[in-house]
N, C-alpha and C positions, 0 to 999 in steps of 0.2 A: 214356501218352505217353513217359515216361522209359524204360520197358522197350522200346518200339518203337525209340527212338533208339539204345539200346545194342545192340539186335539188328542194326540197320543198320550200326553201327560195327564190330561184331565178326564179323558173318556173312562167311564167306570165299567170295568169288565165284570159283569155279574153272571157270566155263564156258569160258574161254579154253583152259585146259589139260585139259579133260575129254576122256577117251579114248573114242571110240565103240567098240562091241563088236568091230568088225572089226580093231581094232588089237591085241586080246588074242589073239594067234595062237600063242604058244609053249606047250608042254605045262605048264610051270611056272606061267605066268600063268593059263592056263585052269583049272588045278586050284585055284589060290588064289581066283580069282573065283567058281568054282563052289561052293566051301565057304562063301564069304562070302554068296552068294545063298541058300544053304540056311539059314544061321543068322540072316539079316537079320530075318525076322519075329519072332524070339524076343527076349527081354530079356537074353540071356546076355552076360557081360562078354567083350570082345574085346581082345586085345593084338596090335597089328600091329608086326612087326619087319622091319627091312631097312636097308640103307645109306641115307645121306642122298641125297635126290633120286630115290628109286626109285618114288615115287608113293603114299606111305602116306596122305596126305590124300585123294587121289582114291579110294582103296579105302575109306576111312572114309565118304566121301560116298556111295559106291555102296551101302554097307550101309544108310546112312540113307535113301536114296531108295527102297530096296526094303523098308523097315520100315513098321510101323504108325504111325510118327512122321514119315512123309515130309512131311506138311503142316506140321510144326512147324519151328522154326529149327534150323540146323546151325551150331554155333559152334566155334571152335578157339582154344585158348590154348597158346602155346609156353612151356614151363616154364623155358626158358633165356633168355627175352627180357627179364626184369626182375628186380630184386633181391627177396629173400625177402619183405620187408614189403609191397611193392607187389603182388607175386604173390598173397599171401594176401588182400589187399583186393580184387583183381580177381576172384579165384575165389569167395570167400565173402561179399564185400561188407562194409560196416561200418555201425555205428549212429551216430546223431548224436553228435558230440563224442568219438568213439572215440580220436582222437589229434589232436595239434596240426596244424592245416591241413585237418582233415577237413571235408567239406561239411556245413553246418548241418543239412541234412535227411537225412544219411547217403547211402548209395549201394547200389544193387542189385549183387550179384555175378553172375558168369556162371551160377552154379547156379540163380539166380532167373531170369535173362534167358533161359536155355535151357529154361525150363519147357515140358514137352510135346514137346521135341525131343531133339536129340543134342548132346552135348558131347565134343569130341575134345581130350584132353590130349596134346599132342605133346611129344616128348622127356621122357616121364615119368621116365626114369632120372635126370634132373637135378633132380627135385623134392626140396627139402630134407627131411631126416628129420622135422623138427617138423611140416611140412605133410603128410607122409605119414601121420602119426598122425591128423590131422584128416580127411584124405581117407578113411581106413579107416572112420571112423564113417559117412561118406556111403555107402560101398559096403555096409556091413553093415546100417545102419539107415535109409537114405534120409533122413537129416536132417543138419543142420549148424548151427553157431553162428557168426553174423557176428562180425567183429572188434568187440570192445567190447559185444557183445550179451549179453542175459541169457535169451533165449528161443530155443529151437531152431526152425528152419524146415524145412519138408518139401521134399525134392528130388525132383522128378518129371522125371527125365532118363534118357536112354540114354547110358551112359558108355563111350567107346572110348578106349583109350590107344595111343600109338605111341612107338617108340624105335629108335635105331640102336645102342644099347648092349646088351651081354649082361647082362640083369638077373639071371640066375642067378649069374654071376660077381660082380656087385655085392652080391647077398645074401651070398655067401661072404665078401666083404670087409667086410661090415657097413655098406655104403653104401645098402642098400635093404632095407626091412622084408620079412621072409619071408612074414608073414601077408598083407600087402598084395599081394605078388607073386602068390601063389596065388589070391587073389580076383580079381585083374585079368586073369589069363591062363587063364580057363576054356577059351577057344578061342583058341589062338595062331595067327596067320596070318603067314607069312613071305614077303615079296616078294623074289625073287632080284634081284641086280644086273643091269643091262642087258647086261653082257658074257656073262651066262649065258643070255640069251634073245635071241640075235642075230637071230632071225627077225623081231623087232619093230622093228629099227633102221631099215630102209628104209621100211616103212610109216609110222613116226613121222616120219622126215625129210620124206617127201612130205606128210603131214598138216600139219605145222607150216610147211612152205614155203608151202603154199596159204593157211594161216591168216594168216601174216605178209605175204604178197603182198596180201591183201585189206586188212589193217590199214594197211599203209604205201603202198597204191596202187602196187604194183610188179607186174612180170610175170616174175619170175626162174624159172629152171628148172635142174635139176641136170644136169651133164655125167655120163655113165655112169661115167667113171673116178673122178669125185668121190664118187659113191655107193659105189663099190667100196672106196675108201680109207676112207670114213667107216664103212662096215660092218665093217671090220677094226679100228677103233679100240676101245680098252678102255673108254672112257667112265667114268673114275673118278668123275665127278660125276653119272653116270646120266642119267635123263630130263631133269632140270633143266639139266644141261650141254648136252644135245642141243637143248633149246628155246632156250637163250641163244645158242648158236652159230648156229642157223638164223636167228634174228632178226638177229644181227650181220651175217651174210652177205647177207641180203635188203636191208639198208639201206646196206651199204658196198660191195657189188659194183659194178664199173665197167662190166660188160657184162650182157646179159640172162642168158646161160648162166654158171652158177657152175662154173668149171673147177678142176682140181687146183691151178693156179697161184694161184688166189684163196683157197685154204684156208690157215688158220693151221697151225702145226706140230701135227699130231695123231698 
């Protein structure tokens, strides 16, 4: 029951942002997803690289859904979302009495909760060096030691990592372990920014307009000039920016048609 509750708490529901295949239209995206599809049935380690908001989590879920672990959980942990001590406890779990304030019965970590499924470590480039050493044992030996524990536990997971950083540069600067980098990046996948796959901008705009119309009970539509302006935007926040902007326009527009006058400065 505890494992089920933790899976429900950590499982990332991306059905809202899931991209149907017809949105993958640029040569860059098609090549990336084609490679992901080929390696999905294997257990090979994957490193997904790309700017923030390019859809790294969606690509990781795509790999999971086409793997032999598709019926298992898909969990995500952002390595920048919490301090080092809490991050270690969330990832590895802890034994009863491991530290002051610890739960009397201990706690399962995500390496336990994701048993039989896939664990995505997002922003792996921000993982502290001390935790990198512990993660290396997971990668090499499929086992880990909970915080305060004395017995190793078996890890039965598919590990996928993602980052917007240049890990090779971090290795050069001594900020990321070289041995861990090469073990995590057996198959590197790079998602290009949205400005380099402009063929997808208008399909994405139409897809999310329809989605948010349904969610907010609206009936908005794009003015052709609005689509032209948005297609020429550089989208520094990538798909995430496009999604947020579309939802904002759906709920804030004063007329059914979203005209250029209703667009923010883009």
